[in-house]
C-alpha positions as CSV (number, residue, x, y, z in Angstrom):
1,M,-130.4,-73.3,-108.3
2,D,-133.7,-75.2,-107.6
3,I,-133.3,-78.5,-105.1
4,E,-135.9,-80.9,-104.6
5,L,-135.9,-81.1,-100.6
6,P,-137.7,-84.1,-99.0
7,P,-140.5,-83.6,-96.7
8,E,-138.2,-84.3,-93.1
9,V,-135.9,-81.6,-94.3
10,Q,-138.2,-79.3,-95.2
11,S,-140.4,-79.6,-91.8
12,A,-136.7,-79.4,-90.0
13,L,-135.8,-76.0,-92.4
14,M,-139.4,-74.6,-91.1
15,T,-139.0,-75.7,-88.1
16,M,-135.7,-73.5,-87.8
17,I,-137.4,-70.4,-89.0
18,E,-139.9,-70.4,-86.7
19,E,-137.1,-70.3,-84.2
20,W,-135.7,-67.9,-85.9
21,T,-138.6,-65.5,-85.7
22,A,-139.2,-65.8,-82.1
23,Q,-135.8,-64.8,-81.1
24,E,-135.3,-61.4,-79.6
25,N,-134.3,-59.1,-82.2
26,D,-130.7,-56.8,-81.1
27,S,-132.0,-53.5,-79.9
28,R,-128.3,-52.0,-79.9
29,P,-127.6,-48.4,-80.4
30,E,-126.0,-47.6,-83.6
31,R,-122.1,-47.7,-83.1
32,S,-119.6,-46.5,-85.0
33,W,-116.8,-49.1,-84.4
34,G,-118.2,-51.3,-87.5
35,V,-120.1,-54.6,-87.4
36,D,-119.6,-57.3,-84.6
37,R,-119.7,-61.2,-84.6
38,R,-123.9,-60.9,-83.9
39,D,-124.3,-58.6,-86.8
40,E,-122.8,-60.8,-89.3
41,V,-124.4,-64.2,-87.6
42,A,-128.2,-61.8,-88.5
43,L,-127.0,-60.9,-91.7
44,E,-125.6,-64.3,-92.9
45,A,-129.8,-66.1,-91.6
46,I,-131.2,-63.1,-93.7
47,A,-129.5,-63.9,-96.5
48,A,-129.9,-67.7,-96.6
49,L,-133.7,-67.7,-95.9
50,P,-134.3,-66.5,-99.4
51,V,-132.9,-70.2,-101.1
52,I,-134.9,-71.3,-98.1
53,L,-138.2,-70.2,-99.1
54,R,-137.5,-70.6,-102.6
55,N,-137.1,-74.4,-102.3
56,V,-139.8,-75.4,-98.9
57,I,-143.8,-75.5,-99.1
58,T,-144.5,-72.5,-96.8
59,N,-148.0,-71.5,-95.2
60,E,-149.5,-67.9,-94.2
61,G,-148.6,-68.8,-90.8
62,I,-144.5,-69.0,-91.2
63,I,-145.2,-66.0,-94.2
64,D,-146.8,-64.0,-91.2
65,K,-144.0,-64.5,-89.0
66,V,-141.2,-63.8,-91.1
67,W,-142.6,-60.3,-92.3
68,N,-143.4,-59.3,-88.5
69,K,-139.8,-60.5,-88.2
70,V,-138.6,-58.0,-91.0
71,E,-141.0,-55.5,-89.4
72,A,-139.4,-55.6,-86.2
73,I,-135.4,-56.0,-87.9
74,D,-135.7,-52.7,-90.0
75,R,-137.6,-51.1,-86.6
76,A,-134.2,-51.9,-84.6
77,Q,-132.4,-49.4,-83.3
78,N,-129.1,-51.3,-84.0
79,N,-128.7,-50.1,-87.5
80,E,-126.2,-52.3,-88.6
81,V,-128.1,-55.3,-90.0
82,R,-131.7,-55.1,-92.0
83,A,-133.7,-57.3,-94.0
84,F,-133.3,-55.2,-97.5
85,A,-131.5,-59.5,-98.4
86,L,-135.4,-61.0,-97.7
87,Y,-137.4,-58.6,-100.2
88,S,-137.1,-60.1,-103.2
89,A,-138.0,-63.2,-101.5
90,L,-141.1,-61.3,-100.0
91,A,-142.3,-59.5,-103.0
92,R,-142.3,-62.9,-104.8
93,I,-144.5,-64.8,-102.2
94,C,-147.0,-61.5,-101.1
95,P,-147.4,-59.7,-104.1
96,A,-149.6,-57.4,-102.3
97,R,-146.8,-56.6,-100.0
98,R,-144.5,-55.5,-103.0
99,N,-144.8,-51.9,-103.7
100,D,-144.8,-51.4,-99.7
101,L,-140.9,-53.0,-99.9
102,I,-139.9,-51.1,-102.8
103,D,-140.6,-48.2,-101.2
104,R,-138.6,-49.6,-98.2
105,L,-135.5,-49.9,-100.2
106,R,-135.8,-46.5,-102.1
107,R,-136.1,-45.0,-98.8
108,A,-132.9,-46.5,-97.4
109,L,-130.9,-46.4,-101.1
110,V,-130.9,-42.7,-100.5
111,S,-130.6,-42.7,-97.3
112,D,-127.4,-40.8,-94.9
113,R,-126.8,-44.2,-93.0
114,E,-123.9,-45.3,-94.7
115,R,-124.3,-49.1,-93.2
116,E,-128.1,-49.2,-94.5
117,A,-127.6,-47.9,-97.9
118,V,-124.4,-50.3,-98.1
119,L,-127.2,-53.0,-97.4
120,A,-130.0,-51.7,-99.4
121,V,-127.6,-51.6,-102.4
122,R,-126.8,-55.5,-101.6
123,G,-130.6,-56.0,-101.4
124,L,-131.5,-54.5,-104.8
125,F,-128.2,-57.0,-106.6
126,D,-130.3,-59.3,-104.5
127,W,-133.7,-58.4,-106.0
128,L,-131.9,-58.2,-109.7
129,N,-130.3,-61.4,-109.5
130,D,-134.3,-62.8,-108.6
131,G,-135.8,-61.1,-110.9
132,A,-134.4,-62.6,-113.8
133,R,-136.7,-65.3,-112.6
134,A,-140.0,-63.1,-113.7
135,P,-138.6,-59.5,-115.5
136,D,-141.8,-58.7,-116.9
137,Q,-143.2,-58.5,-113.4
138,W,-140.4,-56.3,-112.1
139,A,-138.7,-54.4,-114.3
140,S,-140.4,-51.4,-114.1
141,D,-139.7,-50.9,-110.3
142,L,-135.8,-52.6,-110.1
143,D,-135.2,-49.8,-113.7
144,E,-136.1,-46.9,-111.2
145,L,-134.0,-48.4,-108.3
146,V,-131.2,-48.8,-110.4
147,R,-131.2,-45.5,-111.7
148,E,-131.0,-44.0,-108.1
149,V,-127.7,-46.0,-107.9
150,G,-126.5,-44.2,-110.9
151,F,-127.8,-40.5,-109.5
152,A,-125.7,-41.9,-106.4
153,V,-122.3,-42.1,-108.6
154,A,-123.3,-39.0,-110.3
155,A,-123.8,-36.8,-107.0
156,R,-120.9,-39.0,-105.3
157,R,-123.0,-39.5,-102.1
158,V,-120.1,-40.8,-100.2
159,A,-122.5,-42.9,-97.8
160,I,-123.3,-45.4,-100.7
161,L,-120.7,-44.7,-103.6
162,R,-118.2,-47.6,-103.2
163,P,-121.1,-50.3,-103.1
164,A,-122.8,-48.1,-105.8
165,L,-120.0,-48.0,-108.3
166,E,-119.6,-52.3,-107.6
167,L,-123.6,-52.4,-108.5
168,A,-123.3,-50.7,-111.7
169,R,-119.8,-52.6,-112.3
170,L,-122.1,-55.4,-112.2
171,I,-124.3,-54.4,-114.4
172,F,-122.6,-52.9,-117.4
173,S,-120.2,-56.7,-117.2
174,D,-123.5,-59.0,-116.9
175,G,-126.4,-57.0,-117.0
176,P,-129.0,-56.3,-119.5
177,D,-128.9,-53.6,-122.3
178,R,-132.1,-51.4,-120.7
179,L,-129.9,-51.2,-117.1
180,R,-126.8,-50.5,-118.6
181,S,-128.0,-47.4,-120.8
182,A,-130.9,-46.1,-117.6
183,I,-127.4,-45.4,-115.8
184,A,-124.7,-45.1,-118.4
185,K,-124.6,-40.9,-118.7
186,D,-124.6,-40.5,-114.5
187,V,-122.0,-43.0,-114.2
188,E,-120.0,-41.8,-116.8
189,H,-120.8,-38.2,-115.2
190,G,-119.3,-39.6,-112.1
191,L,-116.3,-40.8,-113.4
192,A,-115.4,-38.3,-114.3
193,A,-116.0,-36.2,-111.9
194,L,-114.0,-38.6,-109.0
195,F,-110.8,-38.6,-111.9
196,E,-110.4,-35.5,-110.0
197,E,-111.5,-36.1,-106.7
198,A,-110.5,-39.4,-106.2
199,S,-106.5,-38.2,-106.6
200,Y,-103.6,-38.6,-104.4
201,E,-103.0,-35.2,-104.8
202,R,-105.9,-33.8,-102.8
203,S,-106.1,-34.3,-98.9
204,D,-110.0,-33.7,-98.4
205,Q,-111.2,-36.2,-99.7
206,A,-114.3,-38.6,-97.2
207,F,-112.9,-42.2,-98.5
208,D,-110.2,-44.5,-99.1
209,V,-108.3,-43.1,-102.1
210,P,-107.1,-46.1,-103.4
211,E,-110.0,-48.0,-102.9
212,M,-112.2,-45.3,-104.4
213,R,-109.8,-45.5,-107.8
214,A,-109.6,-49.1,-107.9
215,A,-113.0,-49.3,-108.1
216,C,-113.5,-46.2,-110.5
217,M,-110.8,-48.8,-112.8
218,R,-112.9,-51.3,-112.7
219,L,-116.3,-49.8,-113.7
220,A,-114.5,-48.2,-116.1
221,I,-112.8,-51.5,-117.9
222,A,-116.3,-53.5,-117.5
223,M,-118.3,-50.0,-119.4
224,A,-115.5,-50.2,-122.5
225,A,-116.2,-53.7,-122.7
226,A,-119.5,-53.2,-122.7
227,S,-119.3,-50.5,-126.3
228,Y,-119.6,-48.0,-123.4
229,G,-115.9,-46.9,-123.7
230,T,-115.7,-43.4,-125.5
231,S,-116.9,-41.2,-123.0
232,E,-114.5,-38.6,-121.2
233,G,-115.2,-40.2,-117.9
234,V,-114.2,-43.6,-119.3
235,M,-111.8,-43.2,-121.1
236,M,-109.4,-40.9,-118.6
237,W,-109.7,-43.9,-116.2
238,L,-108.1,-46.3,-118.9
239,D,-105.4,-43.7,-119.9
240,S,-104.6,-43.4,-116.3
241,A,-104.6,-47.3,-115.3
242,E,-100.3,-48.3,-116.3
243,H,-99.5,-44.7,-115.0
244,D,-100.9,-44.9,-111.6
245,P,-98.6,-45.8,-108.4
246,L,-100.1,-48.7,-106.5
247,P,-100.0,-51.9,-108.0
248,E,-103.9,-52.9,-106.8
249,V,-105.0,-49.6,-109.2
250,R,-102.9,-50.6,-112.2
251,N,-104.7,-54.1,-111.9
252,A,-107.5,-53.7,-110.2
253,G,-109.0,-55.1,-114.0
254,L,-107.6,-58.4,-112.7
255,R,-109.7,-58.7,-109.6
């Protein structure tokens, strides 16, 4: 929602942005025990900034500071924080840097670093939402990135699989037809393979089985509702829903 901010509020927000860009980045090496509160605060700031930039009058100086901050974040050793959520706003404000941002996001989507891939999928989702404001300008590049997500589901790439399934569900629930048709075959292939690979009988999975099965179930339901329910992969998940032993999987469609 676009809002009209008084000049004094805009000025205060610009001051906050400048203070944020001047803060030293966290350079802790990648950790294996998850995201701590400092990382959460950093990600919240990055997620809020596109909304602010949309509603304040910027200048070249502040945009350069934001750009340099994004560069520093994405080069930092701390792999828990990336600035992908800012990419769509920067692409809109700095169209000359748009191709560079798209290339960076594409590399992150195919990364073997799970946290980086997860944040990249979220960044792509934000860009798709923002792209609705200028579909003709961004459609082709975004379609290509969405296809990368489809490939990830087809190949069951563990680093990106859960958020990729969720993004695919959102596309089939609310996305345009061109994106649905672009990923349908890859997603159908991935669902068919996951029906066996996410079986309770197997013990070699590199993922949380109930969580993965619930994600597959939600995606299958969304695909069926969008008239993509006749493929083998989708039908297997739908047919198994009422017989699954876990309520969180049986009732996945209610979430």
